[in-house]
C-alpha positions as CSV (number, residue, x, y, z in Angstrom):
1,X,154.7,-6.4,-169.2
2,X,155.0,-4.6,-165.8
3,X,151.7,-3.4,-164.3
4,X,151.4,-0.7,-161.7
5,X,148.7,1.6,-160.2
6,X,148.4,5.2,-160.8
7,X,148.8,7.7,-157.9
8,X,147.1,11.2,-157.5
9,X,149.3,14.2,-157.0
10,X,148.2,16.1,-153.9
11,X,149.2,19.5,-155.3
12,X,147.7,19.3,-158.9
13,X,145.1,16.6,-158.4
14,X,146.3,14.7,-161.5
15,X,147.3,11.0,-161.7
16,X,151.0,10.4,-161.9
17,X,153.2,7.4,-162.3
18,X,154.5,5.9,-159.1
19,X,158.2,5.2,-158.4
20,X,157.6,1.4,-158.0
21,X,155.5,-1.1,-159.8
22,X,153.5,-3.9,-158.2
23,X,156.5,-6.2,-158.0
24,X,158.5,-3.7,-156.0
25,X,160.9,-2.6,-158.8
26,X,161.7,0.9,-159.8
27,X,159.9,2.3,-162.8
28,X,161.4,5.0,-165.0
29,X,159.0,8.0,-165.1
30,X,157.7,9.0,-168.5
31,X,156.3,12.5,-168.2
32,X,157.7,15.7,-166.8
33,X,155.2,15.6,-163.9
34,X,156.3,12.1,-163.0
35,X,160.0,13.2,-163.2
36,X,159.4,16.1,-160.8
37,X,157.6,13.8,-158.3
38,X,160.5,11.4,-158.6
39,X,162.9,14.2,-157.9
40,X,161.0,15.3,-154.7
41,X,161.0,11.7,-153.4
42,X,164.7,11.3,-154.1
43,X,165.4,14.5,-152.2
44,X,163.3,13.3,-149.3
45,X,165.1,9.9,-149.1
46,X,168.5,11.7,-149.4
47,X,167.6,14.0,-146.6
48,X,166.5,11.1,-144.3
49,X,169.7,9.2,-145.1
50,X,171.8,12.3,-144.4
51,X,170.1,12.7,-141.0
52,X,170.8,9.1,-140.1
53,X,174.5,9.5,-141.0
54,X,174.7,12.7,-138.9
55,X,173.1,10.9,-135.9
56,X,175.5,8.0,-136.2
57,X,178.5,10.3,-136.5
58,X,180.0,8.3,-139.4
59,X,182.9,10.6,-140.2
60,X,184.3,9.9,-136.7
61,X,183.6,6.2,-136.4
62,X,186.9,4.9,-137.7
63,X,189.1,3.5,-134.9
64,X,186.6,4.5,-132.1
65,X,183.0,3.1,-132.3
66,X,180.6,1.9,-129.7
67,X,177.7,0.9,-132.1
68,X,176.8,-2.6,-133.2
69,X,177.5,-4.1,-136.6
70,X,173.8,-4.5,-137.2
71,X,173.2,-0.6,-137.1
72,X,176.1,-0.1,-139.5
73,X,174.8,-2.7,-141.8
74,X,171.4,-1.1,-141.9
75,X,173.0,2.2,-142.7
76,X,174.8,0.7,-145.6
77,X,171.4,-0.8,-146.9
78,X,169.8,2.6,-146.7
79,X,172.6,4.4,-148.6
80,X,172.6,1.7,-151.3
81,X,168.9,2.1,-151.7
82,X,169.4,5.8,-152.4
83,X,172.0,5.1,-155.0
84,X,169.9,2.5,-156.7
85,X,166.9,4.8,-156.8
86,X,168.9,7.7,-158.2
87,X,170.5,5.5,-160.8
88,X,167.1,4.0,-161.9
89,X,165.1,7.3,-162.0
90,X,167.5,9.9,-163.3
91,X,167.7,10.7,-167.1
92,X,170.3,13.4,-166.8
93,X,172.0,13.8,-163.4
94,X,171.3,17.1,-161.8
95,X,173.0,18.8,-158.9
96,X,170.7,17.2,-156.3
97,X,171.3,13.7,-157.7
98,X,175.0,14.2,-157.9
99,X,175.1,15.3,-154.2
100,X,173.0,12.4,-153.1
101,X,175.3,10.0,-155.0
102,X,178.4,11.6,-153.5
103,X,177.1,11.5,-149.9
104,X,175.9,7.9,-150.2
105,X,179.3,6.8,-151.7
106,X,181.2,8.5,-148.9
107,X,179.0,7.0,-146.2
108,X,179.4,3.5,-147.7
109,X,183.2,3.9,-147.8
110,X,183.3,5.0,-144.2
111,X,181.1,2.1,-142.9
112,X,183.1,-0.4,-144.9
113,X,186.4,0.8,-143.3
114,X,184.8,0.6,-139.9
115,X,183.5,-3.0,-140.5
116,X,186.9,-3.9,-142.0
117,X,188.8,-2.8,-138.8
118,X,186.4,-4.3,-136.4
119,X,186.4,-8.0,-135.8
120,X,184.6,-10.5,-133.5
121,X,187.7,-10.9,-131.3
122,X,188.0,-7.2,-130.8
123,X,184.4,-6.8,-129.8
124,X,184.8,-9.8,-127.3
125,X,187.9,-8.2,-125.8
126,X,186.1,-4.9,-125.4
127,X,183.1,-6.6,-123.7
128,X,185.4,-8.5,-121.3
129,X,187.2,-5.3,-120.4
130,X,183.9,-3.6,-119.6
131,X,182.8,-6.6,-117.6
132,X,186.0,-6.5,-115.5
133,X,185.6,-2.8,-114.9
134,X,182.0,-3.4,-113.7
135,X,183.0,-6.2,-111.4
136,X,185.6,-4.0,-109.8
137,X,183.1,-1.2,-109.2
138,X,180.6,-3.7,-107.7
139,X,183.3,-4.9,-105.3
140,X,184.1,-1.4,-104.2
141,X,180.4,-0.7,-103.6
142,X,180.1,-3.8,-101.5
143,X,183.1,-2.7,-99.4
144,X,181.5,0.7,-98.8
145,X,178.2,-0.8,-97.9
146,X,179.8,-3.1,-95.3
147,X,181.7,-0.1,-93.8
148,X,178.4,1.8,-93.6
149,X,176.7,-1.1,-91.8
150,X,179.6,-1.3,-89.3
151,X,179.4,2.4,-88.6
152,X,175.6,2.3,-88.1
153,X,176.0,-0.6,-85.7
154,X,178.7,1.3,-83.7
155,X,176.5,4.3,-83.4
156,X,173.6,2.2,-82.2
157,X,175.8,0.7,-79.5
158,X,177.0,4.0,-78.1
159,X,175.0,4.9,-74.9
160,X,172.9,8.0,-75.1
161,X,174.1,11.1,-73.1
162,X,172.6,11.6,-69.7
163,X,169.5,13.8,-69.6
164,X,170.1,17.2,-67.8
165,X,168.6,17.5,-64.3
166,X,165.1,19.0,-64.3
167,X,164.7,21.9,-62.0
168,X,162.0,21.9,-59.3
169,X,158.7,23.7,-59.7
170,X,159.7,26.3,-57.2
171,X,162.9,27.2,-59.0
172,X,161.0,27.4,-62.3
173,X,158.4,29.7,-60.8
174,X,161.0,32.0,-59.3
175,X,162.9,32.2,-62.6
176,X,159.6,33.0,-64.5
177,X,158.6,35.7,-62.0
178,X,162.1,37.3,-62.1
179,X,162.0,37.4,-65.9
180,X,158.5,38.9,-65.9
181,X,159.6,41.6,-63.5
182,X,162.6,42.5,-65.6
183,X,160.5,42.6,-68.7
184,X,157.9,44.8,-66.9
185,X,160.5,47.3,-65.9
186,X,161.9,47.4,-69.4
187,X,158.4,48.0,-70.9
188,X,157.7,50.8,-68.4
189,X,161.0,52.5,-69.2
190,X,160.2,52.3,-72.9
191,X,156.6,53.6,-72.5
192,X,157.9,56.5,-70.4
193,X,160.4,57.4,-73.1
194,X,157.7,57.3,-75.7
195,X,155.3,59.4,-73.6
196,X,157.8,62.2,-73.6
197,X,157.9,62.3,-77.4
198,X,154.1,62.4,-77.8
199,X,152.4,65.6,-78.8
200,X,150.3,67.4,-76.1
201,X,146.7,66.4,-75.8
202,X,144.4,68.3,-78.1
203,X,142.0,70.6,-76.3
204,X,138.5,70.6,-77.7
205,X,136.4,73.4,-76.5
206,X,132.6,72.9,-76.2
207,X,130.4,74.6,-78.8
208,X,129.6,78.2,-78.1
209,X,126.2,79.9,-78.5
210,X,127.7,82.0,-81.3
211,X,128.2,78.8,-83.4
212,X,124.6,77.9,-83.0
213,X,123.4,81.4,-83.9
214,X,125.7,81.4,-87.0
215,X,124.1,78.1,-88.4
216,X,120.6,79.3,-87.6
217,X,121.2,82.7,-89.3
218,X,122.5,80.8,-92.4
219,X,119.5,78.6,-92.6
220,X,117.2,81.6,-92.0
221,X,118.8,83.6,-94.7
222,X,118.4,80.7,-97.2
223,X,114.7,80.4,-96.2
224,X,114.2,84.1,-96.6
225,X,115.9,84.3,-100.1
226,X,113.9,81.3,-101.4
227,X,110.6,82.2,-99.8
228,X,109.2,83.2,-103.2
229,X,110.1,80.1,-105.1
230,X,110.1,77.1,-102.6
231,X,106.9,75.2,-101.7
232,X,105.4,74.8,-98.2
233,X,106.9,71.3,-97.9
234,X,110.4,72.8,-98.5
235,X,109.8,75.6,-96.0
236,X,108.7,73.0,-93.4
237,X,111.8,71.0,-94.1
238,X,114.1,74.0,-93.7
239,X,112.4,75.0,-90.4
240,X,112.6,71.4,-89.2
241,X,116.3,71.4,-90.0
242,X,116.8,74.6,-88.1
243,X,115.0,73.2,-85.1
244,X,117.0,70.0,-85.3
245,X,120.3,71.9,-85.4
246,X,119.3,73.9,-82.4
247,X,118.4,70.7,-80.5
248,X,121.6,69.1,-81.6
249,X,123.7,72.0,-80.5
250,X,122.1,72.1,-77.1
251,X,122.5,68.4,-76.6
252,X,126.1,68.6,-77.7
253,X,126.8,71.5,-75.5
254,X,125.2,69.6,-72.6
255,X,127.2,66.5,-73.4
256,X,130.5,68.3,-73.5
257,X,129.7,70.0,-70.2
258,X,128.8,66.7,-68.6
259,X,132.0,65.1,-69.9
260,X,134.2,68.0,-68.6
261,X,132.5,67.7,-65.2
262,X,133.1,64.0,-65.0
263,X,136.7,64.4,-66.0
264,X,137.2,67.0,-63.2
265,X,135.6,64.8,-60.7
266,X,137.8,61.9,-61.7
267,X,141.0,64.0,-61.5
268,X,139.8,65.2,-58.0
269,X,139.2,61.6,-56.9
270,X,142.6,60.5,-58.1
271,X,144.3,63.4,-56.3
272,X,142.4,62.5,-53.1
273,X,143.5,58.9,-53.5
274,X,147.2,59.8,-53.9
275,X,147.0,62.1,-50.8
276,X,145.4,59.2,-48.8
277,X,148.1,56.8,-49.9
278,X,150.8,59.3,-49.0
279,X,149.2,59.7,-45.5
280,X,149.0,56.0,-45.0
281,X,152.7,55.6,-45.9
282,X,153.7,58.5,-43.4
283,X,151.4,57.4,-40.6
284,X,153.8,54.6,-39.1
285,X,156.6,57.2,-38.9
286,X,154.4,59.6,-36.9
287,X,153.6,56.8,-34.5
288,X,157.2,55.8,-34.0
289,X,158.3,59.4,-33.5
290,X,157.0,60.1,-30.0
291,X,158.0,56.7,-28.7
């Protein structure tokens, strides 16, 4: 009598009959639930075997294969396991089982043909050809390496080109000063061209007494209209603001007047300096004239 342990279905939570007993042999399921579980496991094994066949590329292996006989033998064992499982578990073959049997039989047939055409002598000859090809490539790489070494040695033996003669400090200073003068002339010409495009200087007139009176009148009018509703503190703040505005206007007027006066004196001094320079330039000519 064969003994086996019960398994619990994760979906229903009930105990179902496993596919193998304790000795490792397949067990035919008895109930419908066991049969559905067997179908799912068969589908899973068939899907895994199909993926392995696709990865190996078994339909294209005949006549041209680079894989070892061990991998092909393992594939045969997997496919045979699928066939045995389907044959042991199925009562009435369904579409899924029929497709699994067909795929497994096709895979076994293809692998057997590959193993029949391949022999030990053929694999040995193939390895020898690959070894010969690798040896020739190694020889070519050695030749290229020796040529590179000779080229590097020849470059190292070539004398370095003579260094250019360094100019003296005096020549360098003259060259730098000449360049600076040329750059200065260019910058002056550019600035003169830009000055012609600039807008004329904005003339700001000093504040007039009329402006001060206008602000004072506005604040006084506000104070007069709100005299009935505002407090003493607010009246004092308005009067203080009026006084501050008057002081500010006076200070601003005085500041503008002082600035205009300084500007006029500066222009007058510049004009006097230009006249003195012109007289200094003309004075030698006057001395040379009577002589």
